[in-house]
C-alpha positions as CSV (number, residue, x, y, z in Angstrom):
1,M,-58.9,-20.0,181.5
2,Q,-60.0,-19.7,178.0
3,A,-63.3,-20.9,176.4
4,A,-63.7,-21.3,172.6
5,Y,-67.1,-20.6,171.4
6,L,-68.4,-22.0,167.7
7,L,-70.7,-19.2,166.8
8,D,-72.7,-17.8,164.2
9,D,-71.7,-14.5,162.9
10,P,-72.4,-11.9,165.7
11,A,-73.8,-9.5,163.3
12,V,-76.7,-11.6,163.3
13,L,-76.8,-12.1,167.1
14,D,-79.0,-10.0,169.2
15,P,-77.0,-9.0,172.4
16,A,-80.3,-8.1,174.0
17,S,-81.5,-11.8,174.4
18,D,-78.5,-14.1,172.9
19,S,-77.9,-16.9,175.6
20,S,-74.5,-17.6,173.6
21,L,-73.5,-13.9,174.5
22,E,-75.2,-14.5,177.8
23,L,-72.6,-16.8,178.3
24,I,-69.7,-15.2,177.3
25,R,-70.5,-12.1,179.5
26,R,-70.9,-14.5,182.6
27,H,-67.1,-15.4,181.6
28,Q,-65.6,-11.8,180.8
29,L,-67.1,-11.5,184.6
30,R,-64.6,-14.2,185.6
31,S,-61.6,-12.5,183.5
32,H,-61.9,-15.5,181.3
33,R,-60.5,-15.6,177.6
34,V,-63.2,-16.1,175.3
35,L,-62.4,-17.0,171.5
36,L,-65.2,-16.3,168.7
37,V,-64.5,-19.4,166.4
38,R,-66.9,-19.2,163.2
39,R,-68.0,-22.2,160.9
40,D,-65.1,-21.9,158.7
41,G,-62.5,-21.7,161.3
42,V,-62.5,-25.1,162.2
43,S,-59.2,-27.3,161.1
44,L,-58.5,-31.0,161.4
45,R,-54.9,-32.5,160.8
46,G,-53.2,-35.7,161.9
47,G,-55.9,-36.4,164.3
48,E,-55.3,-32.6,166.3
49,V,-58.5,-30.1,165.8
50,S,-57.5,-26.1,165.8
51,F,-59.4,-22.9,165.2
52,Q,-58.5,-19.8,163.1
53,A,-60.4,-17.8,166.2
54,Q,-60.4,-13.9,167.6
55,V,-61.1,-12.5,170.9
56,I,-64.3,-11.5,171.4
57,E,-65.5,-9.2,174.4
58,I,-68.8,-7.6,174.9
59,A,-69.2,-4.1,175.5
60,D,-73.0,-3.6,176.2
61,G,-73.9,0.0,175.6
62,Q,-71.6,1.0,172.9
63,D,-71.6,0.9,169.4
64,P,-70.8,-1.4,168.0
65,W,-71.6,-3.9,170.9
66,H,-68.6,-6.1,170.4
67,R,-65.0,-5.9,169.8
68,L,-62.6,-8.7,168.2
69,G,-59.5,-9.3,167.9
70,P,-56.8,-10.3,165.1
71,L,-57.0,-14.0,163.8
72,E,-54.9,-16.5,165.7
73,Q,-54.4,-20.0,165.4
74,V,-55.5,-22.0,168.5
75,A,-55.1,-25.6,169.4
76,A,-58.3,-27.0,170.8
77,A,-56.4,-28.9,172.8
78,A,-55.2,-25.2,174.7
79,C,-59.2,-24.6,175.4
80,D,-60.2,-25.5,178.7
81,L,-63.9,-25.8,177.0
82,V,-65.1,-25.3,173.6
83,A,-68.6,-24.6,173.0
84,I,-70.7,-25.7,169.7
85,R,-73.3,-22.7,170.0
86,L,-74.5,-23.1,166.2
87,E,-78.0,-22.4,165.4
88,P,-79.9,-25.1,163.4
89,P,-80.5,-26.7,160.6
90,V,-78.1,-29.5,161.8
91,D,-77.1,-29.8,157.8
92,A,-74.2,-31.5,156.3
93,S,-71.7,-28.5,157.0
94,Y,-72.8,-29.1,160.8
95,R,-72.6,-32.9,161.2
96,L,-68.6,-32.7,159.7
97,L,-68.1,-29.5,162.0
98,C,-69.5,-31.9,165.1
99,Q,-67.3,-35.1,163.8
100,M,-64.2,-33.1,163.7
101,L,-64.9,-31.5,166.9
102,A,-65.3,-35.0,168.2
103,Y,-61.7,-35.9,167.7
104,A,-60.6,-33.1,169.8
105,A,-63.4,-34.2,172.6
106,A,-62.0,-38.3,172.1
107,Q,-58.5,-36.5,173.2
108,G,-60.0,-35.2,176.7
109,V,-61.1,-31.9,175.2
110,R,-64.3,-30.6,177.3
111,V,-66.2,-29.8,174.0
112,W,-69.8,-29.2,175.1
113,N,-72.5,-30.1,174.0
114,R,-70.9,-33.8,173.4
115,P,-70.4,-33.9,169.3
116,Q,-72.0,-37.2,169.4
117,A,-75.0,-35.9,171.2
118,I,-75.8,-33.1,168.5
119,L,-75.3,-35.8,166.1
120,A,-77.6,-38.7,167.1
121,Q,-79.9,-36.2,168.7
122,E,-82.4,-34.3,166.4
123,E,-84.3,-32.3,168.3
124,K,-87.9,-32.9,167.6
125,L,-87.4,-37.0,167.1
126,S,-85.4,-37.0,170.1
127,A,-88.7,-36.1,172.6
128,F,-90.0,-39.4,171.3
129,G,-87.7,-41.6,173.4
130,F,-90.3,-39.9,176.1
131,A,-93.5,-41.2,175.0
132,A,-95.6,-41.1,178.1
133,H,-94.5,-37.6,178.6
134,T,-95.6,-36.3,174.8
135,P,-98.5,-35.4,172.8
136,P,-99.4,-38.2,170.2
137,S,-97.4,-37.7,167.6
138,L,-96.1,-39.1,164.4
139,A,-93.2,-38.7,162.2
140,S,-92.9,-40.7,158.5
141,S,-92.4,-39.7,155.4
142,S,-95.8,-41.1,154.0
143,K,-98.3,-38.3,153.1
144,A,-100.9,-41.3,153.5
145,E,-99.8,-42.3,157.1
146,L,-99.5,-38.5,158.0
147,L,-102.7,-38.0,156.9
148,A,-104.4,-40.9,158.8
149,F,-103.1,-39.6,162.0
150,C,-104.8,-36.1,161.8
151,R,-108.3,-37.8,160.5
152,G,-110.6,-37.2,163.7
153,R,-108.1,-35.3,165.7
154,E,-111.0,-32.9,167.1
155,A,-108.4,-30.8,169.2
156,G,-106.5,-30.1,166.0
157,V,-103.1,-31.2,164.9
158,M,-99.6,-29.3,164.5
159,V,-97.7,-29.9,161.0
160,K,-94.1,-29.2,161.7
161,P,-90.7,-29.7,159.4
162,F,-87.5,-31.1,161.2
163,N,-84.3,-29.2,161.3
164,S,-85.7,-25.6,161.6
165,M,-86.1,-23.3,165.1
166,G,-87.9,-20.7,166.5
167,G,-91.2,-22.2,165.1
168,R,-90.3,-21.7,161.7
169,G,-92.5,-23.8,159.0
170,V,-94.8,-24.9,161.7
171,F,-98.5,-25.2,160.7
172,A,-101.4,-25.1,163.3
173,F,-104.9,-26.5,162.4
174,A,-107.7,-26.7,164.4
175,S,-109.4,-29.9,162.9
176,G,-107.6,-32.7,162.2
177,A,-110.1,-32.6,158.9
178,D,-108.7,-29.1,157.3
179,S,-108.2,-29.9,153.9
180,N,-105.4,-27.6,154.2
181,I,-103.1,-30.1,156.0
182,E,-102.8,-31.9,153.0
183,V,-101.1,-29.1,151.6
184,A,-98.7,-28.2,154.5
185,L,-97.4,-31.6,154.3
186,E,-96.9,-31.8,150.8
187,E,-94.5,-28.3,151.0
188,I,-92.7,-30.2,153.7
189,L,-92.0,-33.8,152.4
190,R,-91.2,-32.1,148.8
191,R,-88.6,-30.0,150.8
192,D,-87.5,-32.5,153.6
193,G,-89.0,-36.2,153.1
194,L,-90.0,-36.0,156.4
195,A,-92.6,-34.5,158.5
196,L,-94.0,-34.0,162.2
197,V,-97.4,-34.2,163.2
198,Q,-98.6,-33.8,166.6
199,E,-102.1,-33.5,168.5
200,R,-102.8,-30.0,168.9
201,L,-102.4,-28.7,172.5
202,P,-105.0,-26.0,173.6
203,A,-102.9,-25.1,176.6
204,V,-100.3,-23.3,174.4
205,V,-102.9,-20.6,175.0
206,D,-101.5,-20.1,178.5
207,G,-98.1,-20.5,177.2
208,D,-94.9,-23.0,176.0
209,R,-92.9,-23.1,178.7
210,R,-89.0,-23.5,178.4
211,V,-87.3,-25.2,181.2
212,F,-83.7,-25.0,181.5
213,V,-81.8,-28.7,182.0
214,I,-78.2,-27.8,183.5
215,D,-75.8,-31.0,184.2
216,G,-79.0,-33.0,184.2
217,Q,-80.9,-31.1,186.4
218,P,-84.0,-28.7,186.1
219,A,-83.6,-25.0,187.1
220,E,-85.9,-23.5,189.5
221,L,-86.9,-20.9,187.3
222,M,-88.7,-21.6,183.5
223,L,-89.5,-19.1,181.0
224,N,-93.4,-19.2,179.9
225,R,-94.0,-17.8,176.6
226,V,-97.2,-16.6,175.3
227,P,-98.2,-16.7,171.7
228,K,-99.7,-13.6,170.4
229,A,-103.6,-13.2,170.6
230,D,-103.7,-14.4,166.8
231,G,-100.4,-16.7,166.7
232,H,-100.3,-20.3,168.0
233,R,-96.2,-20.1,168.4
234,G,-94.7,-19.5,172.3
235,N,-91.0,-18.9,170.6
236,M,-89.4,-15.4,171.6
237,A,-88.8,-15.6,167.6
238,A,-91.8,-16.1,166.4
239,G,-93.5,-13.3,168.9
240,G,-94.0,-14.9,172.2
241,Q,-93.8,-12.9,175.0
242,P,-92.0,-14.4,177.7
243,E,-92.3,-14.4,181.9
244,A,-90.0,-15.8,184.1
245,M,-91.9,-17.8,186.6
246,P,-90.8,-20.4,189.4
247,L,-91.1,-24.3,187.8
248,G,-94.3,-26.0,187.8
249,E,-94.6,-29.5,189.1
250,A,-95.8,-30.8,185.5
251,E,-92.7,-29.4,184.0
252,R,-90.5,-30.7,186.9
253,R,-91.7,-34.3,186.3
254,V,-90.8,-33.8,182.6
255,A,-87.4,-32.4,183.2
256,E,-86.3,-35.0,186.1
257,A,-87.8,-37.7,183.3
258,V,-85.6,-36.1,180.9
259,G,-82.2,-35.2,182.5
260,P,-80.5,-37.9,183.7
261,V,-80.7,-39.2,180.0
262,L,-79.4,-36.2,178.5
263,K,-76.7,-36.0,181.1
264,E,-76.0,-39.9,180.3
265,R,-75.4,-38.8,176.3
266,G,-73.1,-35.9,177.0
267,V,-75.7,-32.9,176.7
268,V,-74.8,-30.2,179.8
269,F,-77.2,-27.9,178.6
270,A,-80.6,-28.1,177.1
271,G,-84.2,-26.1,177.1
272,I,-86.9,-28.4,176.7
273,D,-90.2,-27.3,175.6
274,V,-93.3,-28.3,177.3
275,I,-97.0,-27.3,176.8
276,G,-99.8,-28.4,179.4
277,G,-97.5,-30.7,180.9
278,K,-96.4,-32.6,177.5
279,L,-93.1,-32.5,175.9
280,T,-92.6,-31.5,172.5
281,E,-89.0,-30.5,171.9
282,I,-85.7,-30.8,173.5
283,N,-83.4,-28.1,172.1
284,I,-79.4,-29.2,172.4
285,T,-77.6,-27.0,169.5
286,C,-78.2,-23.1,171.0
287,P,-81.3,-23.3,173.5
288,T,-82.0,-19.7,174.8
289,G,-83.8,-17.6,177.4
290,L,-80.7,-17.5,179.5
291,K,-80.3,-13.7,179.4
292,T,-84.2,-13.0,179.7
293,V,-84.4,-14.7,183.0
294,R,-81.5,-12.7,184.1
295,D,-83.1,-9.4,183.2
296,Q,-86.1,-10.3,184.6
297,T,-85.4,-12.1,188.1
298,G,-81.5,-11.6,188.0
299,E,-80.8,-15.2,188.2
300,A,-77.7,-15.9,186.4
301,F,-78.1,-19.4,185.1
302,A,-75.2,-18.9,182.7
303,D,-73.1,-19.6,185.3
304,Q,-74.3,-22.6,186.2
305,V,-73.8,-23.6,182.8
306,I,-70.2,-22.5,182.7
307,D,-69.4,-24.2,186.0
308,A,-71.2,-27.3,184.4
309,M,-69.0,-27.2,181.3
310,L,-65.7,-26.7,183.5
311,A,-66.3,-29.5,185.9
312,A,-68.0,-32.3,183.4
313,A,-65.3,-34.6,182.4
């Protein structure tokens, strides 16, 4: 069995927490051959996709923690699965890679998550498709409209950029009338042309829950990520403290609404973020947390993800 993983440079990945590396570990336990494909290693010729790839082996506890084989040319069709695990932003280069990999998917190669899903589903905008489960939100390029939405929000507001991850560039305001909201919006709109504002959810102090959705179904454990005492972001990359816990009923309701839609769109593995029972984001590019759950509970959800990628047509 041969699997190709389209990854960022391993040197920037943390073997103690990275979910892509956790998936590769679980492949190794099955004696699968795993190939590392970098962003510049994908080619399309005459409708056929191929990779410049290296065998990657994880060697936990050693320095360095991974070994790479020599470069080899591999046809995508020679892989039993291809996993797209690149971090956002989904910029022009990312989108072109997905469009190239869509040729392989159209020819029957198991490419997950489906390139078409990544192209069509921005991770914050996609939550708008489940409005019954989201906090009041507005995405707009109009500063006036965004400011009008914020006024009168007694719980405060969150101002967020698109095409970012790990809580980067997110601003929290205790009052919707805070004059600094305009400054934050001007910065995001100047850079990106579009901004997102959401009513602040006070329940974030109790945790931002990461729910794993595998082949359309919620896993029975979730990660509760509690922000730092002086912070507002539960993301682990922003210092949130994760704790694995049983899936809650509120989180299950959200996941059961979202999961079947994701499966229909070609998303085998997603991480949805829920605060106070409200959906804030649907992560499909490279959701994390798998290694943390296994470390804390022994539950290897990565095995379920691999099984789903191999079984799905």
